[in-house]
PyMOL Python script that loads the backbone (N, CA, C, O; Angstrom):
from pymol import cmd

cmd.read_pdbstr("""\
ATOM      1  N   MET A   1     -20.803  17.433  22.741  1.00  0.00           N
ATOM      2  CA  MET A   1     -19.441  16.993  22.409  1.00  0.00           C
ATOM      3  C   MET A   1     -18.988  15.834  23.308  1.00  0.00           C
ATOM      4  O   MET A   1     -19.563  15.577  24.366  1.00  0.00           O
ATOM      5  N   TYR A   2     -17.952  15.158  22.854  1.00  0.00           N
ATOM      6  CA  TYR A   2     -17.374  14.072  23.643  1.00  0.00           C
ATOM      7  C   TYR A   2     -16.597  14.647  24.818  1.00  0.00           C
ATOM      8  O   TYR A   2     -16.151  15.793  24.778  1.00  0.00           O
ATOM      9  N   ASN A   3     -16.440  13.843  25.865  1.00  0.00           N
ATOM     10  CA  ASN A   3     -15.386  14.222  26.804  1.00  0.00           C
ATOM     11  C   ASN A   3     -14.067  13.700  26.245  1.00  0.00           C
ATOM     12  O   ASN A   3     -14.057  12.743  25.470  1.00  0.00           O
ATOM     13  N   THR A   4     -12.976  14.309  26.624  1.00  0.00           N
ATOM     14  CA  THR A   4     -11.705  14.104  25.918  1.00  0.00           C
ATOM     15  C   THR A   4     -11.233  12.656  25.945  1.00  0.00           C
ATOM     16  O   THR A   4     -10.620  12.189  24.986  1.00  0.00           O
ATOM     17  N   GLU A   5     -11.509  11.948  27.023  1.00  0.00           N
ATOM     18  CA  GLU A   5     -10.987  10.581  27.167  1.00  0.00           C
ATOM     19  C   GLU A   5     -11.579   9.648  26.106  1.00  0.00           C
ATOM     20  O   GLU A   5     -10.835   8.962  25.405  1.00  0.00           O
ATOM     21  N   THR A   6     -12.904   9.619  25.983  1.00  0.00           N
ATOM     22  CA  THR A   6     -13.523   8.743  24.974  1.00  0.00           C
ATOM     23  C   THR A   6     -13.116   9.188  23.575  1.00  0.00           C
ATOM     24  O   THR A   6     -12.874   8.359  22.698  1.00  0.00           O
ATOM     25  N   TRP A   7     -13.044  10.491  23.374  1.00  0.00           N
ATOM     26  CA  TRP A   7     -12.632  11.029  22.074  1.00  0.00           C
ATOM     27  C   TRP A   7     -11.245  10.517  21.699  1.00  0.00           C
ATOM     28  O   TRP A   7     -11.010  10.077  20.574  1.00  0.00           O
ATOM     29  N   ARG A   8     -10.335  10.583  22.667  1.00  0.00           N
ATOM     30  CA  ARG A   8      -8.966  10.138  22.422  1.00  0.00           C
ATOM     31  C   ARG A   8      -8.952   8.654  22.061  1.00  0.00           C
ATOM     32  O   ARG A   8      -8.271   8.239  21.124  1.00  0.00           O
ATOM     33  N   ILE A   9      -9.711   7.863  22.816  1.00  0.00           N
ATOM     34  CA  ILE A   9      -9.740   6.413  22.579  1.00  0.00           C
ATOM     35  C   ILE A   9     -10.303   6.113  21.193  1.00  0.00           C
ATOM     36  O   ILE A   9      -9.735   5.312  20.450  1.00  0.00           O
ATOM     37  N   THR A  10     -11.419   6.755  20.845  1.00  0.00           N
ATOM     38  CA  THR A  10     -12.029   6.482  19.539  1.00  0.00           C
ATOM     39  C   THR A  10     -11.098   6.897  18.406  1.00  0.00           C
ATOM     40  O   THR A  10     -10.972   6.184  17.410  1.00  0.00           O
ATOM     41  N   THR A  11     -10.445   8.051  18.557  1.00  0.00           N
ATOM     42  CA  THR A  11      -9.530   8.487  17.499  1.00  0.00           C
ATOM     43  C   THR A  11      -8.369   7.508  17.357  1.00  0.00           C
ATOM     44  O   THR A  11      -7.946   7.199  16.243  1.00  0.00           O
ATOM     45  N   MET A  12      -7.858   7.023  18.480  1.00  0.00           N
ATOM     46  CA  MET A  12      -6.777   6.035  18.441  1.00  0.00           C
ATOM     47  C   MET A  12      -7.209   4.805  17.652  1.00  0.00           C
ATOM     48  O   MET A  12      -6.496   4.335  16.766  1.00  0.00           O
ATOM     49  N   ILE A  13      -8.401   4.289  17.995  1.00  0.00           N
ATOM     50  CA  ILE A  13      -8.899   3.081  17.325  1.00  0.00           C
ATOM     51  C   ILE A  13      -9.069   3.350  15.832  1.00  0.00           C
ATOM     52  O   ILE A  13      -8.640   2.558  14.993  1.00  0.00           O
ATOM     53  N   LEU A  14      -9.699   4.475  15.516  1.00  0.00           N
ATOM     54  CA  LEU A  14      -9.927   4.810  14.114  1.00  0.00           C
ATOM     55  C   LEU A  14      -8.609   4.951  13.364  1.00  0.00           C
ATOM     56  O   LEU A  14      -8.464   4.457  12.246  1.00  0.00           O
ATOM     57  N   LEU A  15      -7.653   5.628  13.989  1.00  0.00           N
ATOM     58  CA  LEU A  15      -6.355   5.808  13.347  1.00  0.00           C
ATOM     59  C   LEU A  15      -5.680   4.467  13.091  1.00  0.00           C
ATOM     60  O   LEU A  15      -5.114   4.239  12.022  1.00  0.00           O
ATOM     61  N   LYS A  16      -5.746   3.578  14.089  1.00  0.00           N
ATOM     62  CA  LYS A  16      -5.134   2.258  13.920  1.00  0.00           C
ATOM     63  C   LYS A  16      -5.772   1.515  12.759  1.00  0.00           C
ATOM     64  O   LYS A  16      -5.078   0.950  11.914  1.00  0.00           O
ATOM     65  N   LYS A  17      -7.120   1.520  12.721  1.00  0.00           N
ATOM     66  CA  LYS A  17      -7.823   0.838  11.631  1.00  0.00           C
ATOM     67  C   LYS A  17      -7.450   1.451  10.293  1.00  0.00           C
ATOM     68  O   LYS A  17      -7.152   0.756   9.322  1.00  0.00           O
ATOM     69  N   LYS A  18      -7.476   2.788  10.275  1.00  0.00           N
ATOM     70  CA  LYS A  18      -7.178   3.504   9.042  1.00  0.00           C
ATOM     71  C   LYS A  18      -5.777   3.167   8.560  1.00  0.00           C
ATOM     72  O   LYS A  18      -5.561   2.882   7.382  1.00  0.00           O
ATOM     73  N   ARG A  19      -4.826   3.203   9.495  1.00  0.00           N
ATOM     74  CA  ARG A  19      -3.435   2.948   9.133  1.00  0.00           C
ATOM     75  C   ARG A  19      -3.297   1.559   8.526  1.00  0.00           C
ATOM     76  O   ARG A  19      -2.600   1.376   7.528  1.00  0.00           O
ATOM     77  N   LYS A  20      -3.970   0.573   9.140  1.00  0.00           N
ATOM     78  CA  LYS A  20      -3.909  -0.797   8.643  1.00  0.00           C
ATOM     79  C   LYS A  20      -4.478  -0.866   7.224  1.00  0.00           C
ATOM     80  O   LYS A  20      -3.888  -1.479   6.335  1.00  0.00           O
ATOM     81  N   ALA A  21      -5.629  -0.230   7.030  1.00  0.00           N
ATOM     82  CA  ALA A  21      -6.266  -0.233   5.712  1.00  0.00           C
ATOM     83  C   ALA A  21      -5.366   0.432   4.678  1.00  0.00           C
ATOM     84  O   ALA A  21      -5.193  -0.070   3.568  1.00  0.00           O
ATOM     85  N   VAL A  22      -4.801   1.566   5.063  1.00  0.00           N
ATOM     86  CA  VAL A  22      -3.912   2.294   4.151  1.00  0.00           C
ATOM     87  C   VAL A  22      -2.714   1.435   3.789  1.00  0.00           C
ATOM     88  O   VAL A  22      -2.295   1.389   2.632  1.00  0.00           O
ATOM     89  N   ARG A  23      -2.163   0.747   4.799  1.00  0.00           N
ATOM     90  CA  ARG A  23      -1.001  -0.104   4.543  1.00  0.00           C
ATOM     91  C   ARG A  23      -1.364  -1.202   3.544  1.00  0.00           C
ATOM     92  O   ARG A  23      -0.600  -1.480   2.620  1.00  0.00           O
ATOM     93  N   ASN A  24      -2.530  -1.823   3.729  1.00  0.00           N
ATOM     94  CA  ASN A  24      -2.958  -2.882   2.815  1.00  0.00           C
ATOM     95  C   ASN A  24      -3.103  -2.347   1.398  1.00  0.00           C
ATOM     96  O   ASN A  24      -2.649  -2.972   0.440  1.00  0.00           O
ATOM     97  N   VAL A  25      -3.738  -1.184   1.272  1.00  0.00           N
ATOM     98  CA  VAL A  25      -3.924  -0.580  -0.047  1.00  0.00           C
ATOM     99  C   VAL A  25      -2.573  -0.290  -0.685  1.00  0.00           C
ATOM    100  O   VAL A  25      -2.361  -0.566  -1.866  1.00  0.00           O
ATOM    101  N   CYS A  26      -1.660   0.271   0.107  1.00  0.00           N
ATOM    102  CA  CYS A  26      -0.327   0.593  -0.408  1.00  0.00           C
ATOM    103  C   CYS A  26       0.388  -0.664  -0.883  1.00  0.00           C
ATOM    104  O   CYS A  26       1.007  -0.669  -1.947  1.00  0.00           O
ATOM    105  N   LEU A  27       0.301  -1.734  -0.089  1.00  0.00           N
ATOM    106  CA  LEU A  27       0.949  -2.988  -0.463  1.00  0.00           C
ATOM    107  C   LEU A  27       0.364  -3.522  -1.759  1.00  0.00           C
ATOM    108  O   LEU A  27       1.103  -3.934  -2.654  1.00  0.00           O
ATOM    109  N   LYS A  28      -0.965  -3.517  -1.865  1.00  0.00           N
ATOM    110  CA  LYS A  28      -1.610  -4.004  -3.084  1.00  0.00           C
ATOM    111  C   LYS A  28      -1.191  -3.173  -4.274  1.00  0.00           C
ATOM    112  O   LYS A  28      -0.886  -3.698  -5.345  1.00  0.00           O
ATOM    113  N   ARG A  29      -1.180  -1.846  -4.067  1.00  0.00           N
ATOM    114  CA  ARG A  29      -0.808  -0.950  -5.156  1.00  0.00           C
ATOM    115  C   ARG A  29       0.631  -1.197  -5.580  1.00  0.00           C
ATOM    116  O   ARG A  29       0.940  -1.213  -6.772  1.00  0.00           O
ATOM    117  N   MET A  30       1.521  -1.393  -4.591  1.00  0.00           N
ATOM    118  CA  MET A  30       2.925  -1.669  -4.892  1.00  0.00           C
ATOM    119  C   MET A  30       3.052  -2.953  -5.698  1.00  0.00           C
ATOM    120  O   MET A  30       3.781  -3.000  -6.689  1.00  0.00           O
ATOM    121  N   GLU A  31       2.340  -3.996  -5.272  1.00  0.00           N
ATOM    122  CA  GLU A  31       2.378  -5.264  -6.003  1.00  0.00           C
ATOM    123  C   GLU A  31       1.930  -5.055  -7.439  1.00  0.00           C
ATOM    124  O   GLU A  31       2.569  -5.530  -8.378  1.00  0.00           O
ATOM    125  N   GLY A  32       0.813  -4.331  -7.599  1.00  0.00           N
ATOM    126  CA  GLY A  32       0.279  -4.059  -8.933  1.00  0.00           C
ATOM    127  C   GLY A  32       1.294  -3.311  -9.784  1.00  0.00           C
ATOM    128  O   GLY A  32       1.513  -3.650 -10.947  1.00  0.00           O
ATOM    129  N   LEU A  33       1.910  -2.294  -9.197  1.00  0.00           N
ATOM    130  CA  LEU A  33       2.903  -1.500  -9.915  1.00  0.00           C
ATOM    131  C   LEU A  33       4.088  -2.358 -10.310  1.00  0.00           C
ATOM    132  O   LEU A  33       4.581  -2.268 -11.434  1.00  0.00           O
ATOM    133  N   ASN A  34       4.550  -3.198  -9.381  1.00  0.00           N
ATOM    134  CA  ASN A  34       5.690  -4.064  -9.671  1.00  0.00           C
ATOM    135  C   ASN A  34       5.371  -4.997 -10.826  1.00  0.00           C
ATOM    136  O   ASN A  34       6.184  -5.164 -11.735  1.00  0.00           O
ATOM    137  N   LYS A  35       4.179  -5.614 -10.797  1.00  0.00           N
ATOM    138  CA  LYS A  35       3.778  -6.496 -11.898  1.00  0.00           C
ATOM    139  C   LYS A  35       3.748  -5.724 -13.203  1.00  0.00           C
ATOM    140  O   LYS A  35       4.242  -6.188 -14.230  1.00  0.00           O
ATOM    141  N   PHE A  36       3.150  -4.517 -13.143  1.00  0.00           N
ATOM    142  CA  PHE A  36       3.019  -3.683 -14.339  1.00  0.00           C
ATOM    143  C   PHE A  36       4.388  -3.344 -14.912  1.00  0.00           C
ATOM    144  O   PHE A  36       4.616  -3.503 -16.111  1.00  0.00           O
ATOM    145  N   THR A  37       5.305  -2.876 -14.059  1.00  0.00           N
ATOM    146  CA  THR A  37       6.631  -2.477 -14.541  1.00  0.00           C
ATOM    147  C   THR A  37       7.409  -3.693 -15.034  1.00  0.00           C
ATOM    148  O   THR A  37       8.149  -3.599 -16.014  1.00  0.00           O
ATOM    149  N   ASP A  38       7.248  -4.834 -14.364  1.00  0.00           N
ATOM    150  CA  ASP A  38       7.911  -6.057 -14.825  1.00  0.00           C
ATOM    151  C   ASP A  38       7.451  -6.397 -16.236  1.00  0.00           C
ATOM    152  O   ASP A  38       8.271  -6.723 -17.095  1.00  0.00           O
ATOM    153  N   ASN A  39       6.146  -6.323 -16.481  1.00  0.00           N
ATOM    154  CA  ASN A  39       5.621  -6.614 -17.809  1.00  0.00           C
ATOM    155  C   ASN A  39       6.190  -5.654 -18.843  1.00  0.00           C
ATOM    156  O   ASN A  39       6.572  -6.065 -19.938  1.00  0.00           O
ATOM    157  N   LYS A  40       6.246  -4.371 -18.491  1.00  0.00           N
ATOM    158  CA  LYS A  40       6.789  -3.374 -19.418  1.00  0.00           C
ATOM    159  C   LYS A  40       8.253  -3.676 -19.726  1.00  0.00           C
ATOM    160  O   LYS A  40       8.679  -3.598 -20.878  1.00  0.00           O
ATOM    161  N   LEU A  41       9.024  -4.023 -18.689  1.00  0.00           N
ATOM    162  CA  LEU A  41      10.436  -4.354 -18.890  1.00  0.00           C
ATOM    163  C   LEU A  41      10.564  -5.575 -19.790  1.00  0.00           C
ATOM    164  O   LEU A  41      11.403  -5.604 -20.690  1.00  0.00           O
ATOM    165  N   MET A  42       9.739  -6.575 -19.549  1.00  0.00           N
ATOM    166  CA  MET A  42       9.766  -7.789 -20.361  1.00  0.00           C
ATOM    167  C   MET A  42       9.502  -7.438 -21.821  1.00  0.00           C
ATOM    168  O   MET A  42      10.190  -7.924 -22.718  1.00  0.00           O
ATOM    169  N   GLU A  43       8.497  -6.588 -22.052  1.00  0.00           N
ATOM    170  CA  GLU A  43       8.181  -6.190 -23.419  1.00  0.00           C
ATOM    171  C   GLU A  43       9.367  -5.468 -24.048  1.00  0.00           C
ATOM    172  O   GLU A  43       9.736  -5.733 -25.193  1.00  0.00           O
ATOM    173  N   ARG A  44       9.955  -4.559 -23.290  1.00  0.00           N
ATOM    174  CA  ARG A  44      11.000  -3.699 -23.836  1.00  0.00           C
ATOM    175  C   ARG A  44      12.249  -4.497 -24.183  1.00  0.00           C
ATOM    176  O   ARG A  44      12.952  -4.171 -25.140  1.00  0.00           O
ATOM    177  N   THR A  45      12.531  -5.555 -23.400  1.00  0.00           N
ATOM    178  CA  THR A  45      13.760  -6.312 -23.619  1.00  0.00           C
ATOM    179  C   THR A  45      13.505  -7.595 -24.404  1.00  0.00           C
ATOM    180  O   THR A  45      14.320  -8.517 -24.378  1.00  0.00           O
ATOM    181  N   ASN A  46      12.368  -7.652 -25.103  1.00  0.00           N
ATOM    182  CA  ASN A  46      12.033  -8.808 -25.934  1.00  0.00           C
ATOM    183  C   ASN A  46      12.085 -10.116 -25.159  1.00  0.00           C
ATOM    184  O   ASN A  46      12.652 -11.106 -25.619  1.00  0.00           O
ATOM    185  N   GLY A  47      11.475 -10.101 -23.957  1.00  0.00           N
ATOM    186  CA  GLY A  47      11.360 -11.342 -23.199  1.00  0.00           C
ATOM    187  C   GLY A  47      12.539 -11.638 -22.303  1.00  0.00           C
ATOM    188  O   GLY A  47      12.468 -12.559 -21.490  1.00  0.00           O
ATOM    189  N   LYS A  48      13.634 -10.880 -22.425  1.00  0.00           N
ATOM    190  CA  LYS A  48      14.749 -11.081 -21.497  1.00  0.00           C
ATOM    191  C   LYS A  48      14.487 -10.259 -20.248  1.00  0.00           C
ATOM    192  O   LYS A  48      14.396  -9.034 -20.324  1.00  0.00           O
ATOM    193  N   GLN A  49      14.365 -10.907 -19.109  1.00  0.00           N
ATOM    194  CA  GLN A  49      14.017 -10.190 -17.889  1.00  0.00           C
ATOM    195  C   GLN A  49      15.261  -9.576 -17.267  1.00  0.00           C
ATOM    196  O   GLN A  49      16.271 -10.252 -17.075  1.00  0.00           O
ATOM    197  N   ILE A  50      15.178  -8.295 -16.958  1.00  0.00           N
ATOM    198  CA  ILE A  50      16.274  -7.611 -16.267  1.00  0.00           C
ATOM    199  C   ILE A  50      16.120  -7.869 -14.777  1.00  0.00           C
ATOM    200  O   ILE A  50      15.046  -7.621 -14.229  1.00  0.00           O
ATOM    201  N   PRO A  51      17.151  -8.357 -14.104  1.00  0.00           N
ATOM    202  CA  PRO A  51      17.048  -8.534 -12.653  1.00  0.00           C
ATOM    203  C   PRO A  51      16.883  -7.189 -11.962  1.00  0.00           C
ATOM    204  O   PRO A  51      17.572  -6.220 -12.280  1.00  0.00           O
ATOM    205  N   ALA A  52      15.957  -7.148 -11.009  1.00  0.00           N
ATOM    206  CA  ALA A  52      15.694  -5.895 -10.297  1.00  0.00           C
ATOM    207  C   ALA A  52      16.876  -5.551  -9.411  1.00  0.00           C
ATOM    208  O   ALA A  52      17.457  -6.420  -8.760  1.00  0.00           O
ATOM    209  N   LYS A  53      17.224  -4.271  -9.394  1.00  0.00           N
ATOM    210  CA  LYS A  53      18.364  -3.837  -8.578  1.00  0.00           C
ATOM    211  C   LYS A  53      17.899  -3.483  -7.198  1.00  0.00           C
ATOM    212  O   LYS A  53      18.708  -3.094  -6.355  1.00  0.00           O
TER     213      LYS A  53
END
""", "prot")
cmd.dss("prot")
cmd.show_as("cartoon", "prot")
cmd.util.cbc("prot")
cmd.orient("prot")
């Protein structure tokens, strides 16, 4: 097993990397969702775009 100090450091690094990756994925997914919902709104309102609230 690891001694606690190196274990703590590695977990910190991994968590930081993971968090960054997760944030990027979330941002991309949000962008995709926003584009998708915008398109649906455009379709529903016959090309008249509703301003986002």
